[in-house]
N, C-alpha and C positions, 0 to 999 in steps of 0.2 A: 103410821106404825110410829113416829115420832113427833117431838116437838119443835124439832128444828124447821128452820127458813124455808126448809131442802123440802119440795115434792110429797105428800105420804107417799105417791101410790109409789115410791121407790122405797126398799127394803135401806132399811135402817137410812130414811129419811136424804138419799139420793148420795151418801159417802163414800169415799172409796176406805171398803173394807183389809186389804192387804197393805195400803196406804199407813196404818194405822203400827204392821209389824214392820215393813221394810224400810220405810222413813219420817215413824215416830212424830209420826203429823196426823191429823185428822182433814180433810181435802174431800173436797166432791168431788166426785167421779161424773165422767162424763155419759154421754146418750152412746155417744157411737164406737163405747167400748160397755156395754152394757150388756147383760149373765141373767138368764133365768135358771131358777134354785128354787126350794126348795117354796115355790106360791110366786114368790117375787121376783122382782127387777133390781138386781142390784149395779150399780153405774161404779167404772174405775178411769182411772185418770189417763190408763196407757194398756195396750194388747197386753203386755207383759205381767200388768195387775189382774188382769181379766184371766189371762191363761193359769198365773196361779192361786186363783179361785177356781175357776174349774178343774185345775188337780187335785186338788187335797179341801173345800170349802168347809167341811167342820171344823178345818186347824184356824178359821178364820173370823168363823162366823161368833156374834158376839153372845156373851150368858146370857142366860134366860130369854132367847128369843131376843135378845133388844131391851128388856126391860130393866128400869133400874135394876142398880147391883145393892142398894144401899135399903130400896123398896124392898126388895126377893128377901131379904133379911131378918126379912119381919112375914115372910109368908103373904104381902104386897105388889101384886104387878102394877103400876107405873113407868108410864111411856120415860125410855130414853132416851136424851139427848146425845146425839155423836159429838159434840163439843163439850163433852165430859164425858173423860174414859180413863183409862187406862190397862195397861199389857201389864198381865202380871200372869206370872211360870207358862207364860204362850198361852193366855187367855183375854181375849178378848171384854172388858165390863164398860159398862153404858149407865150413866148416872140422870138424874131426873135435871140438874141443874149444877151452878158452880158450889153452893152454899155443903148440899145437900153432896155433891161429891168430893167437898173437904171434908164433911166428918165422918163420912166411908173411910179418907185416907187414914185416920186419926181414931179410931173406934177399931182395934182387935177382934178379931173374929167374925169378921163380917162375910167372909166370902165361905167359913163353914157353914156357917150360920144360913146362909142365902143355898148352897149348893142343898144342905140340909131342909130346909122348911123347901125348898122348889123341884125334891124330887115326890114331893108328896099331893 
């Protein structure tokens, strides 16, 4: 699903989606805290994070199905990398690499543009 070094068989490359919100960092989850959801296997660092995800998966799932937020703002579906991320207005956004992530942060209106294009 992503171009990260983690297994592509896991949602967002095996990174813990809850950790971005609760811990403010990208951290790889562990198989013993796996949750099956929306056709993917999501990994978490703790049972607490897994339980939080089970209770409200839409709160933690990345925008644009984990595709690059910058690319989505141009109507493109590029893989997102869970190591290049941001949480804005309660949403998780992934970008394809460090340079693209910096551009995404610098250029205004990228979230609104991606939301508009993703809906089409």
